[in-house]
A tleap script that builds the chain and sets N, CA, C and O, in Angstrom:
source leaprc.protein.ff14SB
mol = sequence {
  NMET SER SER PHE VAL PHE PHE PHE ILE PRO
  THR VAL ILE PHE LEU GLY VAL VAL LEU PRO
  LEU TRP LEU VAL LEU TYR TYR VAL SER LYS
  TRP ARG SER SER LYS GLY LEU SER VAL GLU
  ASP LYS GLN THR LEU GLU ALA ALA MET GLY
  GLU VAL GLU ARG LEU GLU SER ARG LEU GLU
  THR LEU GLU THR ILE LEU ASP ALA GLU GLN
  PRO ASP TRP GLN THR ARG HIE SER VAL CASP
}
set mol.1.N position { 0.708 -0.934 0.057 }
set mol.1.CA position { -0.010 0.019 -0.172 }
set mol.1.C position { 0.907 1.372 -0.059 }
set mol.1.O position { 0.670 2.435 -0.633 }
set mol.2.N position { 1.837 1.134 0.676 }
set mol.2.CA position { 2.741 2.395 0.704 }
set mol.2.C position { 3.476 2.777 -0.701 }
set mol.2.O position { 3.595 3.951 -1.055 }
set mol.3.N position { 3.835 1.955 -1.274 }
set mol.3.CA position { 4.194 1.857 -2.746 }
set mol.3.C position { 3.362 2.653 -3.725 }
set mol.3.O position { 3.781 3.484 -4.531 }
set mol.4.N position { 2.030 2.238 -3.510 }
set mol.4.CA position { 0.900 2.624 -4.480 }
set mol.4.C position { 0.702 4.333 -4.015 }
set mol.4.O position { 0.279 5.194 -4.786 }
set mol.5.N position { 1.139 4.588 -2.497 }
set mol.5.CA position { 0.734 6.081 -2.205 }
set mol.5.C position { 1.833 6.547 -2.966 }
set mol.5.O position { 1.563 7.416 -3.795 }
set mol.6.N position { 3.024 6.169 -2.878 }
set mol.6.CA position { 4.176 6.853 -3.103 }
set mol.6.C position { 4.006 7.169 -4.547 }
set mol.6.O position { 4.313 8.332 -4.805 }
set mol.7.N position { 3.587 6.429 -5.605 }
set mol.7.CA position { 3.500 6.798 -6.876 }
set mol.7.C position { 2.255 7.474 -7.362 }
set mol.7.O position { 2.208 8.199 -8.356 }
set mol.8.N position { 1.040 7.113 -6.409 }
set mol.8.CA position { -0.003 7.959 -6.685 }
set mol.8.C position { 0.087 9.194 -6.353 }
set mol.8.O position { 0.065 9.861 -7.387 }
set mol.9.N position { 0.194 9.956 -5.282 }
set mol.9.CA position { 0.293 11.224 -4.791 }
set mol.9.C position { 1.137 12.065 -5.808 }
set mol.9.O position { 0.567 13.006 -6.359 }
set mol.10.N position { 2.588 11.776 -6.135 }
set mol.10.CA position { 2.850 12.546 -7.110 }
set mol.10.C position { 2.414 12.587 -8.734 }
set mol.10.O position { 2.484 13.578 -9.461 }
set mol.11.N position { 2.005 11.413 -9.061 }
set mol.11.CA position { 1.102 11.407 -10.184 }
set mol.11.C position { -0.070 12.469 -10.328 }
set mol.11.O position { -0.241 13.231 -11.280 }
set mol.12.N position { -0.845 12.354 -9.174 }
set mol.12.CA position { -1.900 13.195 -9.153 }
set mol.12.C position { -1.359 14.707 -9.079 }
set mol.12.O position { -1.858 15.602 -9.761 }
set mol.13.N position { -0.488 14.870 -8.352 }
set mol.13.CA position { -0.304 16.255 -8.529 }
set mol.13.C position { 0.344 16.814 -9.462 }
set mol.13.O position { 0.303 18.033 -9.630 }
set mol.14.N position { 1.235 15.777 -10.421 }
set mol.14.CA position { 1.717 16.200 -11.562 }
set mol.14.C position { 0.644 16.299 -12.554 }
set mol.14.O position { 0.695 17.291 -13.282 }
set mol.15.N position { -0.377 15.421 -12.739 }
set mol.15.CA position { -1.468 15.559 -13.639 }
set mol.15.C position { -2.545 16.854 -13.351 }
set mol.15.O position { -3.240 17.418 -14.197 }
set mol.16.N position { -2.468 17.137 -11.949 }
set mol.16.CA position { -3.591 18.070 -11.624 }
set mol.16.C position { -2.879 19.602 -11.636 }
set mol.16.O position { -3.627 20.546 -11.888 }
set mol.17.N position { -1.668 19.830 -11.411 }
set mol.17.CA position { -0.943 20.899 -11.441 }
set mol.17.C position { 0.058 21.172 -12.513 }
set mol.17.O position { -0.132 22.095 -13.305 }
set mol.18.N position { 1.002 20.493 -12.569 }
set mol.18.CA position { 1.999 20.676 -13.310 }
set mol.18.C position { 1.744 20.383 -14.671 }
set mol.18.O position { 2.160 21.298 -15.381 }
set mol.19.N position { 1.202 19.427 -15.332 }
set mol.19.CA position { 0.790 19.252 -16.648 }
set mol.19.C position { -0.023 20.434 -17.280 }
set mol.19.O position { 0.239 20.938 -18.372 }
set mol.20.N position { -0.988 20.787 -16.493 }
set mol.20.CA position { -1.797 21.912 -17.243 }
set mol.20.C position { -1.024 23.132 -17.190 }
set mol.20.O position { -0.953 23.834 -18.198 }
set mol.21.N position { -0.442 23.454 -16.128 }
set mol.21.CA position { 0.427 24.651 -16.184 }
set mol.21.C position { 1.535 24.504 -17.421 }
set mol.21.O position { 1.694 25.494 -18.135 }
set mol.22.N position { 2.245 23.393 -17.674 }
set mol.22.CA position { 2.889 23.112 -18.524 }
set mol.22.C position { 2.440 23.625 -20.083 }
set mol.22.O position { 3.039 24.318 -20.905 }
set mol.23.N position { 1.198 23.009 -20.108 }
set mol.23.CA position { 0.527 23.114 -21.539 }
set mol.23.C position { 0.411 24.457 -21.789 }
set mol.23.O position { 0.695 24.970 -22.871 }
set mol.24.N position { 0.018 25.026 -20.859 }
set mol.24.CA position { -0.661 26.714 -21.031 }
set mol.24.C position { 0.622 27.384 -21.111 }
set mol.24.O position { 0.699 28.188 -22.040 }
set mol.25.N position { 1.579 27.270 -20.430 }
set mol.25.CA position { 2.816 27.932 -20.919 }
set mol.25.C position { 3.190 27.549 -22.205 }
set mol.25.O position { 3.346 28.418 -23.063 }
set mol.26.N position { 3.329 26.556 -22.419 }
set mol.26.CA position { 3.830 26.165 -23.813 }
set mol.26.C position { 3.136 26.605 -24.998 }
set mol.26.O position { 3.828 26.977 -25.945 }
set mol.27.N position { 1.814 26.624 -25.102 }
set mol.27.CA position { 0.863 27.095 -26.039 }
set mol.27.C position { 1.033 28.747 -26.060 }
set mol.27.O position { 1.068 29.415 -27.093 }
set mol.28.N position { 1.127 29.246 -24.772 }
set mol.28.CA position { 1.273 30.717 -24.704 }
set mol.28.C position { 2.773 31.017 -25.484 }
set mol.28.O position { 2.660 31.810 -26.419 }
set mol.29.N position { 3.707 30.670 -25.321 }
set mol.29.CA position { 4.897 30.848 -26.010 }
set mol.29.C position { 5.026 30.506 -27.558 }
set mol.29.O position { 5.767 31.092 -28.348 }
set mol.30.N position { 4.235 29.531 -27.824 }
set mol.30.CA position { 4.075 29.290 -29.318 }
set mol.30.C position { 3.284 30.440 -29.907 }
set mol.30.O position { 3.683 31.033 -30.910 }
set mol.31.N position { 2.089 30.771 -29.239 }
set mol.31.CA position { 1.348 31.954 -29.996 }
set mol.31.C position { 1.916 33.219 -30.071 }
set mol.31.O position { 1.559 34.063 -30.893 }
set mol.32.N position { 3.108 33.438 -28.937 }
set mol.32.CA position { 3.682 34.693 -28.952 }
set mol.32.C position { 4.618 34.676 -30.186 }
set mol.32.O position { 4.867 35.645 -30.903 }
set mol.33.N position { 5.085 33.444 -30.316 }
set mol.33.CA position { 6.366 33.453 -31.248 }
set mol.33.C position { 5.824 33.198 -32.586 }
set mol.33.O position { 6.627 32.995 -33.497 }
set mol.34.N position { 4.565 33.182 -32.823 }
set mol.34.CA position { 3.957 33.177 -34.341 }
set mol.34.C position { 3.202 34.247 -34.355 }
set mol.34.O position { 2.242 34.123 -35.115 }
set mol.35.N position { 3.276 35.378 -33.737 }
set mol.35.CA position { 2.421 36.623 -33.854 }
set mol.35.C position { 2.917 37.274 -35.055 }
set mol.35.O position { 2.098 37.616 -35.908 }
set mol.36.N position { 4.216 37.499 -35.234 }
set mol.36.CA position { 4.768 38.187 -36.221 }
set mol.36.C position { 5.070 37.337 -37.556 }
set mol.36.O position { 4.994 36.112 -37.468 }
set mol.37.N position { 5.376 37.873 -38.675 }
set mol.37.CA position { 5.481 37.490 -39.930 }
set mol.37.C position { 6.970 36.846 -39.904 }
set mol.37.O position { 7.884 37.244 -39.182 }
set mol.38.N position { 7.042 35.766 -40.837 }
set mol.38.CA position { 8.379 35.072 -40.720 }
set mol.38.C position { 9.295 36.025 -41.925 }
set mol.38.O position { 8.830 37.003 -42.510 }
set mol.39.N position { 10.289 35.628 -42.062 }
set mol.39.CA position { 11.156 36.547 -42.911 }
set mol.39.C position { 10.998 36.009 -44.580 }
set mol.39.O position { 11.452 36.656 -45.524 }
set mol.40.N position { 10.292 34.754 -44.713 }
set mol.40.CA position { 9.888 34.517 -45.931 }
set mol.40.C position { 8.434 35.207 -46.066 }
set mol.40.O position { 8.169 35.708 -47.159 }
set mol.41.N position { 7.777 35.249 -45.362 }
set mol.41.CA position { 6.315 35.942 -45.446 }
set mol.41.C position { 6.746 37.352 -45.651 }
set mol.41.O position { 6.128 37.849 -46.593 }
set mol.42.N position { 7.522 38.098 -45.143 }
set mol.42.CA position { 7.990 39.368 -45.197 }
set mol.42.C position { 8.300 39.543 -46.794 }
set mol.42.O position { 7.785 40.340 -47.579 }
set mol.43.N position { 9.200 38.652 -47.005 }
set mol.43.CA position { 9.612 38.940 -48.470 }
set mol.43.C position { 8.797 38.634 -49.380 }
set mol.43.O position { 8.960 39.268 -50.422 }
set mol.44.N position { 7.686 37.634 -49.369 }
set mol.44.CA position { 6.637 37.502 -50.133 }
set mol.44.C position { 5.669 38.929 -50.249 }
set mol.44.O position { 5.248 39.450 -51.282 }
set mol.45.N position { 5.499 39.305 -49.041 }
set mol.45.CA position { 4.458 40.400 -49.190 }
set mol.45.C position { 5.110 41.717 -49.488 }
set mol.45.O position { 4.361 42.669 -49.710 }
set mol.46.N position { 6.382 41.893 -49.523 }
set mol.46.CA position { 7.020 43.006 -50.044 }
set mol.46.C position { 7.082 42.845 -51.721 }
set mol.46.O position { 6.834 43.786 -52.476 }
set mol.47.N position { 7.386 41.742 -52.092 }
set mol.47.CA position { 7.202 41.297 -53.506 }
set mol.47.C position { 5.776 41.687 -54.185 }
set mol.47.O position { 5.685 42.267 -55.267 }
set mol.48.N position { 4.651 41.271 -53.361 }
set mol.48.CA position { 3.455 41.323 -53.780 }
set mol.48.C position { 2.940 43.054 -53.807 }
set mol.48.O position { 2.244 43.609 -54.657 }
set mol.49.N position { 3.535 43.613 -52.610 }
set mol.49.CA position { 3.264 45.150 -52.820 }
set mol.49.C position { 3.953 45.881 -53.848 }
set mol.49.O position { 3.374 46.825 -54.385 }
set mol.50.N position { 5.341 45.500 -54.253 }
set mol.50.CA position { 5.894 45.773 -55.477 }
set mol.50.C position { 5.035 45.595 -56.516 }
set mol.50.O position { 4.835 46.576 -57.231 }
set mol.51.N position { 4.438 44.500 -56.787 }
set mol.51.CA position { 3.742 44.120 -57.972 }
set mol.51.C position { 2.456 45.037 -58.121 }
set mol.51.O position { 2.082 45.609 -59.144 }
set mol.52.N position { 1.877 45.045 -56.891 }
set mol.52.CA position { 0.412 46.141 -56.792 }
set mol.52.C position { 0.911 47.523 -57.218 }
set mol.52.O position { 0.237 48.195 -57.998 }
set mol.53.N position { 2.080 47.968 -56.726 }
set mol.53.CA position { 2.624 49.504 -57.162 }
set mol.53.C position { 2.798 49.541 -58.657 }
set mol.53.O position { 2.494 50.550 -59.293 }
set mol.54.N position { 3.259 48.509 -59.206 }
set mol.54.CA position { 3.550 48.212 -60.767 }
set mol.54.C position { 2.396 48.246 -61.578 }
set mol.54.O position { 2.375 48.918 -62.609 }
set mol.55.N position { 1.223 47.429 -61.112 }
set mol.55.CA position { 0.162 47.392 -61.722 }
set mol.55.C position { -0.786 48.831 -61.262 }
set mol.55.O position { -1.763 48.990 -61.994 }
set mol.56.N position { -0.680 49.497 -60.562 }
set mol.56.CA position { -1.062 50.713 -60.153 }
set mol.56.C position { -0.793 51.574 -61.148 }
set mol.56.O position { -1.652 52.258 -61.704 }
set mol.57.N position { 0.691 51.579 -61.480 }
set mol.57.CA position { 1.248 52.590 -62.276 }
set mol.57.C position { 0.437 52.536 -63.575 }
set mol.57.O position { -0.200 53.514 -63.967 }
set mol.58.N position { 0.486 51.078 -64.398 }
set mol.58.CA position { 0.239 50.773 -65.562 }
set mol.58.C position { -1.234 51.131 -65.674 }
set mol.58.O position { -1.597 51.658 -66.726 }
set mol.59.N position { -2.238 50.879 -64.594 }
set mol.59.CA position { -3.491 51.186 -64.619 }
set mol.59.C position { -3.594 52.862 -64.928 }
set mol.59.O position { -4.282 53.332 -65.834 }
set mol.60.N position { -2.963 53.470 -64.209 }
set mol.60.CA position { -3.042 55.186 -64.048 }
set mol.60.C position { -2.532 55.495 -65.731 }
set mol.60.O position { -3.145 56.236 -66.499 }
set mol.61.N position { -1.538 54.894 -65.994 }
set mol.61.CA position { -0.990 55.211 -67.725 }
set mol.61.C position { -2.377 55.041 -68.600 }
set mol.61.O position { -2.864 55.928 -69.302 }
set mol.62.N position { -2.864 53.833 -68.427 }
set mol.62.CA position { -3.941 53.457 -69.229 }
set mol.62.C position { -5.031 54.660 -69.172 }
set mol.62.O position { -5.365 55.345 -70.139 }
set mol.63.N position { -5.425 54.757 -68.094 }
set mol.63.CA position { -6.396 55.805 -67.925 }
set mol.63.C position { -5.961 57.358 -68.611 }
set mol.63.O position { -6.697 58.184 -69.151 }
set mol.64.N position { -4.744 57.394 -68.409 }
set mol.64.CA position { -4.296 58.568 -69.049 }
set mol.64.C position { -4.579 58.745 -70.673 }
set mol.64.O position { -4.998 59.719 -71.298 }
set mol.65.N position { -4.240 57.601 -71.049 }
set mol.65.CA position { -4.281 57.342 -72.444 }
set mol.65.C position { -5.758 57.595 -72.796 }
set mol.65.O position { -6.183 58.435 -73.589 }
set mol.66.N position { -6.357 56.846 -72.169 }
set mol.66.CA position { -7.847 56.798 -72.509 }
set mol.66.C position { -8.484 57.923 -72.269 }
set mol.66.O position { -9.491 58.206 -72.918 }
set mol.67.N position { -7.960 58.801 -71.225 }
set mol.67.CA position { -8.649 60.040 -70.951 }
set mol.67.C position { -8.403 61.159 -72.292 }
set mol.67.O position { -9.213 61.981 -72.721 }
set mol.68.N position { -6.917 60.865 -72.809 }
set mol.68.CA position { -6.779 61.696 -73.921 }
set mol.68.C position { -7.549 61.275 -74.997 }
set mol.68.O position { -8.108 62.263 -75.473 }
set mol.69.N position { -7.843 60.225 -75.620 }
set mol.69.CA position { -8.293 59.567 -76.859 }
set mol.69.C position { -9.952 59.695 -76.561 }
set mol.69.O position { -10.560 60.170 -77.521 }
set mol.70.N position { -10.618 59.421 -75.627 }
set mol.70.CA position { -11.866 59.361 -75.207 }
set mol.70.C position { -12.343 59.931 -73.814 }
set mol.70.O position { -12.730 59.337 -72.808 }
set mol.71.N position { -12.203 61.173 -74.061 }
set mol.71.CA position { -12.796 61.974 -72.783 }
set mol.71.C position { -13.800 61.405 -71.993 }
set mol.71.O position { -13.651 61.414 -70.771 }
set mol.72.N position { -14.719 60.952 -72.457 }
set mol.72.CA position { -15.966 60.562 -71.828 }
set mol.72.C position { -16.251 59.196 -71.486 }
set mol.72.O position { -17.331 58.780 -71.066 }
set mol.73.N position { -14.903 58.327 -71.756 }
set mol.73.CA position { -14.868 56.910 -71.657 }
set mol.73.C position { -15.381 56.280 -70.304 }
set mol.73.O position { -15.775 55.115 -70.254 }
set mol.74.N position { -15.352 57.184 -69.124 }
set mol.74.CA position { -15.811 56.533 -67.722 }
set mol.74.C position { -17.320 56.681 -67.693 }
set mol.74.O position { -18.051 55.760 -67.330 }
set mol.75.N position { -17.752 57.836 -68.076 }
set mol.75.CA position { -19.179 57.990 -68.016 }
set mol.75.C position { -19.955 56.813 -68.905 }
set mol.75.O position { -21.098 56.464 -68.609 }
set mol.76.N position { -19.357 56.342 -69.816 }
set mol.76.CA position { -19.877 55.437 -70.912 }
set mol.76.C position { -19.849 54.035 -70.674 }
set mol.76.O position { -20.679 53.313 -71.225 }
set mol.77.N position { -18.776 53.462 -69.730 }
set mol.77.CA position { -18.244 52.458 -69.576 }
set mol.77.C position { -18.355 52.050 -67.751 }
set mol.77.O position { -17.925 51.028 -67.217 }
set mol.78.N position { -19.006 53.112 -67.143 }
set mol.78.CA position { -18.996 52.841 -65.743 }
set mol.78.C position { -20.060 51.870 -65.109 }
set mol.78.O position { -21.149 51.790 -65.677 }
set mol.79.N position { -19.850 51.198 -64.082 }
set mol.79.CA position { -20.595 50.227 -63.814 }
set mol.79.C position { -21.442 50.601 -62.567 }
set mol.79.O position { -20.897 50.669 -61.465 }
set mol.80.N position { -22.736 50.840 -62.721 }
set mol.80.CA position { -23.469 51.306 -61.560 }
set mol.80.C position { -24.367 50.360 -60.682 }
set mol.80.O position { -24.968 50.809 -59.707 }
savepdb mol mol.pdb
quit
């Protein structure tokens, strides 16, 4: 009986106190480390933003050309 108590009490303490605290702290640290973007994600985002800026510039150029050739193109082709 004494060996049963010797192993039972530490097991209950571990499962009731230590393990839940350990799991909570582990997942809190994982959550904090994953809050920011990784280096690869930042590079991908910067590349995408560069592409967006390039496409915006092309769109502005096309609108300028259309304004010069067809001044009322926006009113004729606007979506309501």
